[in-house]
RODO-2510 file (C-alpha; in nm, 4 decimals, decimal comma):
residues 147
     n   res          X          Y          Z
     1     x    -1,2832    -4,5417     1,8180
     2     x    -1,0537    -4,2730     1,9470
     3     x    -1,1354    -3,9095     1,8608
     4     x    -0,8565    -3,7026     1,7186
     5     x    -0,7839    -3,3540     1,8435
     6     x    -0,9378    -3,1866     1,5394
     7     x    -1,2639    -3,3794     1,5607
     8     x    -1,3807    -3,2020     1,8759
     9     x    -1,5841    -2,8847     1,8852
    10     x    -1,2775    -2,6985     2,0131
    11     x    -1,0717    -2,8043     1,7079
    12     x    -1,3553    -2,7023     1,4761
    13     x    -1,3793    -2,3643     1,6517
    14     x    -1,0034    -2,3060     1,6166
    15     x    -1,0093    -2,3864     1,2428
    16     x    -1,3115    -2,1622     1,1888
    17     x    -1,1520    -1,8798     1,3842
    18     x    -0,8266    -1,9103     1,1886
    19     x    -1,0002    -1,9096     0,8490
    20     x    -1,2265    -1,6212     0,9503
    21     x    -0,9251    -1,4236     1,0742
    22     x    -0,7436    -1,4696     0,7434
    23     x    -1,0532    -1,3634     0,5499
    24     x    -1,0988    -1,0502     0,7651
    25     x    -0,7312    -0,9532     0,7298
    26     x    -0,7510    -1,0044     0,3524
    27     x    -1,0674    -0,7891     0,3295
    28     x    -0,9056    -0,5131     0,5354
    29     x    -0,5996    -0,5164     0,3076
    30     x    -0,8196    -0,4963    -0,0031
    31     x    -1,0207    -0,2055     0,1400
    32     x    -0,7022    -0,0178     0,2398
    33     x    -0,5556    -0,0768    -0,1084
    34     x    -0,8708     0,0557    -0,2770
    35     x    -0,8821     0,3643    -0,0540
    36     x    -0,5114     0,4301    -0,1176
    37     x    -0,5595     0,3945    -0,4939
    38     x    -0,8538     0,6390    -0,4926
    39     x    -0,6617     0,8973    -0,2881
    40     x    -0,3547     0,8623    -0,5115
    41     x    -0,5597     0,9107    -0,8281
    42     x    -0,7410     1,2154    -0,6862
    43     x    -0,4083     1,3813    -0,6068
    44     x    -0,2729     1,3040    -0,9530
    45     x    -0,5914     1,4148    -1,1295
    46     x    -0,4889     1,7799    -1,0915
    47     x    -0,1355     1,7192    -1,2148
    48     x    -0,0777     1,8284    -1,5690
    49     x     0,2646     1,6829    -1,6316
    50     x     0,5278     1,8907    -1,8048
    51     x     0,4123     2,1087    -2,0939
    52     x     0,6767     2,2188    -2,3443
    53     x     0,6422     2,5437    -2,5381
    54     x     0,8224     2,7113    -2,8239
    55     x     0,7718     3,0853    -2,7917
    56     x     0,9142     3,2264    -3,1135
    57     x     1,2873     3,1500    -3,0641
    58     x     1,2708     3,0637    -2,6935
    59     x     1,1932     2,7285    -2,5357
    60     x     0,9969     2,7044    -2,2123
    61     x     0,8319     2,4379    -2,0064
    62     x     0,6136     2,4284    -1,6980
    63     x     0,4653     2,1710    -1,4668
    64     x     0,2727     2,1854    -1,1382
    65     x     0,5499     2,3574    -0,9456
    66     x     0,7959     2,5349    -1,1763
    67     x     0,8487     2,7274    -1,4998
    68     x     1,1649     2,6258    -1,6829
    69     x     1,3588     2,8266    -1,9427
    70     x     1,6930     2,8321    -2,1272
    71     x     1,7139     2,4769    -2,2614
    72     x     2,0663     2,3308    -2,2696
    73     x     2,0724     2,0748    -2,5502
    74     x     2,4107     1,9323    -2,4527
    75     x     2,3242     1,8647    -2,0874
    76     x     1,9564     1,8074    -2,1735
    77     x     1,8228     2,0130    -1,8862
    78     x     1,6882     2,3598    -1,8124
    79     x     1,9268     2,6299    -1,6913
    80     x     1,6579     2,8427    -1,5215
    81     x     1,3913     2,7087    -1,2891
    82     x     1,1361     2,9447    -1,1288
    83     x     0,8812     2,8576    -0,8602
    84     x     0,5226     2,9122    -0,9721
    85     x     0,3407     3,1762    -0,7665
    86     x    -0,0012     3,1319    -0,9298
    87     x    -0,1431     2,8558    -1,1484
    88     x    -0,4903     2,7886    -1,2805
    89     x    -0,6521     2,6912    -1,6097
    90     x    -0,6095     3,0442    -1,7464
    91     x    -0,2563     3,1511    -1,6441
    92     x     0,0703     3,0310    -1,4956
    93     x     0,2832     3,2939    -1,3216
    94     x     0,6274     3,2960    -1,1640
    95     x     0,8048     3,5891    -1,0011
    96     x     1,1805     3,6304    -1,0153
    97     x     1,4433     3,8805    -0,9112
    98     x     1,7030     4,0368    -1,1418
    99     x     1,9494     4,3272    -1,1268
   100     x     1,6868     4,5898    -1,2062
   101     x     1,4294     4,4690    -0,9542
   102     x     1,1564     4,2088    -0,9738
   103     x     1,0006     4,0480    -1,2805
   104     x     0,7062     3,8259    -1,3649
   105     x     0,6670     3,5481    -1,6217
   106     x     0,3010     3,5102    -1,7207
   107     x     0,1974     3,2225    -1,9460
   108     x    -0,1521     3,2859    -2,0841
   109     x    -0,2887     2,9375    -2,1476
   110     x    -0,5985     3,0672    -2,3295
   111     x    -0,4277     3,2961    -2,5830
   112     x    -0,1068     3,0929    -2,6079
   113     x     0,1297     3,3747    -2,5152
   114     x     0,4034     3,4435    -2,2644
   115     x     0,4630     3,7855    -2,1207
   116     x     0,7733     3,9017    -1,9377
   117     x     0,7020     4,2019    -1,7180
   118     x     0,9231     4,4274    -1,5052
   119     x     0,7229     4,4723    -1,1845
   120     x     0,9556     4,7429    -1,0522
   121     x     0,8874     4,9793    -1,3454
   122     x     0,5474     4,8242    -1,4282
   123     x     0,6352     4,7745    -1,7948
   124     x     0,6044     4,4814    -2,0322
   125     x     0,9491     4,3739    -2,1500
   126     x     0,8373     4,1204    -2,4093
   127     x     0,5285     3,9327    -2,5233
   128     x     0,5609     3,6266    -2,7465
   129     x     0,3249     3,3808    -2,9100
   130     x     0,3783     3,0189    -2,8116
   131     x     0,3002     2,6794    -2,9547
   132     x     0,2951     2,3536    -2,7654
   133     x     0,5655     2,1048    -2,8628
   134     x     0,6649     1,7556    -2,7566
   135     x     0,9655     1,6816    -2,5391
   136     x     1,1206     1,5017    -2,8347
   137     x     1,1089     1,8326    -3,0288
   138     x     1,3570     1,9953    -2,7896
   139     x     1,6807     2,0470    -2,9850
   140     x     1,9939     1,8541    -2,9115
   141     x     2,3281     2,0287    -2,9057
   142     x     2,5325     2,0272    -3,2233
   143     x     2,8470     2,0351    -3,0087
   144     x     2,9980     1,7044    -2,9049
   145     x     3,2446     1,6659    -2,6223
   146     x     3,5932     1,5601    -2,7383
   147     x     3,6496     1,3441    -2,4336
***
């Protein structure tokens, strides 16, 4: 009886090596996928998403990076976007410049208020109570384009 190529110890070794190689590559891919998933979830754990607020007659929103104000219901976007300078569980702050100097938006997350302060004159311009709303509660424009 003639032996086939695969019946020798060398053929068996090649098959075993090939199967073992595939198993090792598959295990490495699974481990890399698990590590990537854990890192991705840790980074997103601190993200809060966008929070929408109605502060008396004004609409505001903030996320991890910006404070948004002046909602445009027709375009469905925010007209003003300010970079956040400080954010924690207690406050969210953003500085901005205007004609009279420099100002500061401060959202107090504990008391549910927003304060607009003129840093140049060190005076509070306005302080309003806020309630959290859903994105679907943002008003749409009553104006419709003619064409």
